[in-house]
N, C-alpha and C positions, 0 to 999 in steps of 0.2 A: 244787614244780614250774618247770620252765625257761619261758625266757620265748622259749626257738626249737623252734620245730618241729625244726629240721633245721639242725647243723652240719658244715661241713668243717674240719679242720685240716690244713696241710701235704700234703693228700693230692697223690698222685702214682703215675701209671699210664705203663709201659713195655712196648712192645711190638718186641725183641729193640732193637734199635739207638734206635729211633725212640720219642720221650717224646711222650704223645698228653695228659697232666695232669701239669701241674709244681708240684707247692706250692702246691695251690689251697686259699685259707680263704674261707668266707664262712659267712655266717649268717643264717637264713631265721627272723622273727621272726615268731609266733605268728600268724593271722588278715593277714597281709600277702599281697599277689600279687607278687611276685618275680620279674623277670626274668632269666634265664641268656642272655646275648647274645652273639652273636659270627659271623665267618664260619663257612660249612660246612667241617669240618676243624676246626676251632679247639680241639678237647677237650669240647663241652656234652654232645653221646651216651653218649660214656665216662664222663663225669664223675656223670651219672644212671646208668648201668647199675652203677656204683660204689656209690650211694646204695641201689640195691635189689638190691644183691647178688648182682647177676650177674657182675659183674666182682669182684676182688678187690683193694684198691689195695696196691702196692707199698710205699709208706711213706704215712705219716700215720693219721689217725681220722675215720669216719663217725660221727655220734650222729645220731638220730633220737629224738625228743621226749625229751631231756635224758638219751640213755643210748645202749648199743650197742645198733645194731640189732640183732631176732632175728625170728623168726615171727611174734610178735605183733604188734609194733609195727609189720613191714609191711602185717600185716591191717586198718589202719589208715589205709592209703595206698592212693589211688586212681592208676595209673600207664598212662597213654596213651603207649606207644611211637612213636618217629618211623617203625619198621618194623613195617606192620600185618599182625594177623595173625589170621583167625578159622578154625573149624571149617565150610569152606565147604557141607558135605552136611549141616548140622543145619538145621532152621528157625528163623528167628529168635525167635521167642520161649522155644523149650525153649533155644535157646544162651544167653540173656539169664538164663533161671531158674536155667540150670547155672551161669554164671558168680557169681551172685550165691550160688548155695550153696556154691561152694569160698571163698568170703569170707564165709561165716557167714549168710548170709540164708536164712530157711526158703524151700522152694519156693513156697508157695501166696504169700508177701508178695512172693519174687521177681519172680512171674509179673505181680501187681495192680503193682508199681513201674514194670516193664517194662512195660506195656502205656500205663500213663500218660507214662513217657517217650518212646513210639514215636507215639501220639498228639499230642502237643505237636512232635514234629517231623515229621510229617506221613508217618508211616509206619505208620498204622494198617492199613492194605490190603495191607500186606506181613508180617505178622504170620505166618503160615501159610505162608508162601514161604522156600524153603531161601535161604541166604545166598550161592551161588553165581549167584542168578536176580538179585542187586541189583546196581544199577551201583557203582560204585566211592565216589561219592559219599556214597548210602544206606549202604553198608558201612559208611564213615566215622563217619557217624553210628550207627551199632549199635555200632560198638567204643566208641565216647564214650558210650554208655549202661552198656554192660561196666564199665566204669572207675568211673563214679557210682554205680550202681547199690547197693553196701555204704553210701554215705554216708558217704565216707571224713572223714576230718579234714586229712587232707595230700592236695592232687590237684597230681599231676606229671606235665605236659604237654608231649611233647618234639614241636616243628615241630605243633602241633595243627590248623593252618590250610591246613598244604599239600594241595594238591589240591581245595581248595572252593571252589565258584563264589561271589562277593562276595555274593548275598544268604544263604549257609548261615553264611561267615563273620562275617556280622554277628548271625545267630541264636547262633554259638557264643559271639563275644562276650558278649554280653548275659547268656549263662547261666552265664560266668564269673564276670561281675562281681555276678550273684544268688548265687550261693557265696560270693563273698568278704563281702556283705552278712549271710550268714548265720553268719559268722565261720572258713570254710574257708580253712585256708592253702593258697596256689597258688603253685606254681615253675611257671615256663614257660620253655621255650628255645625264641628263635627266632634267624634272621639278618636277620628283618622289623622292623627298626627303628622303621616309622611304626607298626605296631601295638602292640608294646612301650609306646611312648609313652604311646598312647592307655589302655594298659591298667595298667599298673605303678606302682606306689610307690616300689619300690626295686627297684635293677639290679646287677646284675655283668657288667663288660665285657670277656671274655676273648677273646685274640688269638695264635695261634700256640701255644696249651699254657698260656699266663700270662694271670693276672688283669691287666688293664689299668688297671681302674678299679671302685668300688665302693662305693656308698652310696644316699643316697634322691636320687632323681628330681630334685625342686624343689631341694635344696642342691648336686647337682650342675651344674645349670642355672646358678643362680647363681654359683658358683663362676668356671663358664665364659664369664659376659655379657661379658667382653672380648674373647673368641676369636672372633666371626664378624661379619663387616660385610657390610650390606647397602648395595648401589647400585644403582642406575639412572640411565641416562645415555642422551644420543643421539650416536653418533660411533663411532670405531675404539676396540677390543680391547686392543691391545697395551698398551698402561698396565696392565692389570690385571696382568699379569705383573711378578715382582720377587722380593727374598730374604722380605718379610714373607708373602708369600700361598703357604700351604701348598698350598692345590685351591681351584678355586672350581665352584658348583653354580646350572644357572640354574633360579629359583625364582621363578613369576608374573611372569613378564617382568623381573625383577629379576637382580640375581647377588648369592648369599650366597659370602663370601670366608672361608675358615677360614684365621686368622692363627697365623702362626709364634708362641712364645711371644717377647712382649717386643716383639713390631713395633709399631712407630711408625704409627696411621692417616693422621697428618699428612705421612707421605711416600708413602702413595699418592694423597692428594689432590693433591700437588703434582706428582705424575706426571701426573695427570689435568686439571690444567690446563696443565702441558706439551703437551698433548697437544690442547688446543683443544676437549675435549667437554664438551658441555652436561649438568651434575650436575643431575638433579632428586631424587635420595635419596642419602643416603650417613649411614649411622646403623648404631652397635654394635647388636646385636638379640640377644634371646634364642635360644642355639642349641638344635638339633634332636639328638638322639640321634646320627643319624649323623655330624653336623658332629662333636660331641663325641668321637666313636669316632675319625674322621680326625685330629682333632688330636692326639690322644694315640698313636695305633697306625698312623698314615700312609694313604693311599687305597691302596698296593700291599695291604695287608695286607686289606683289605675286598675288595677287586676279585678276587684271587688266590682267597681265600676263598668265591666264590659270592655275598656281598653285592650287592645292585642298584649297579652302577656309576654314583652319579650325578654324579659328577666325573670330567672330562677335560681332557686338554690341549688344548683347542680353548676350554673355557668353556662347552661344550656338555653336554646330557644324551646320557651314551654307556648 
């Protein structure tokens, strides 16, 4: 049995002259929470559609549970697409029982599981209502239930937190962790780095169709530990500008400076002293995922693709 629930080798997809995914390699270990991260338009959804067989790669190979994907293997996958879609005229419980049945769950068992999920997610009073009567947030929760009803071995979630209020985001995060504790492999794509940082064990960062970085999250942070300088000070900000600083972000009253490769923090400190500012903090810190991405792909790659533009040219939050 393969150690990987999913493997992509040199996967490429083109639409005319546009390359949406460019020779992507990744391996998702069984039982892991793996984040496919990057700006909107970077190729995440196209990659997932190739995994699910919705699109065929122009080059490369997709392996699911150690072999070529087929209908049997894909039935072991739960897939929540970015573009939600439900049969709006069906009643909620009928819809979920139907979705479970086409994934191999007997109707009676499907109704039982669906009822349990709807009760957990606060939708028990909507069981006999049509999908079109539900709010957008309620519909998203129903689609999530449809995704997990057949108890998949691999759960693929494409921007799963999009459109949910903070309370329901927290609920869904906890459910994802619960599946992980039970041994389910989880692949989810997002442009929200903070959420990925809370959930993921491994990440693949992609930008403009290509992989930028891939690996164990803790290991990546250790490797990047000299890449972010935290500074707190009183006085002018002009000394923050310089060839050593790729970008900066306001964080809790201080600034995080994303350093260029080989940058000497002492050069920055010398500028601060020359500017006669009062330094209260000056230390290298563990970087956040957003800062790692900026270090490797640049701030323009993040902001142009729809990731939160946390860094701007004036030192503030944009």
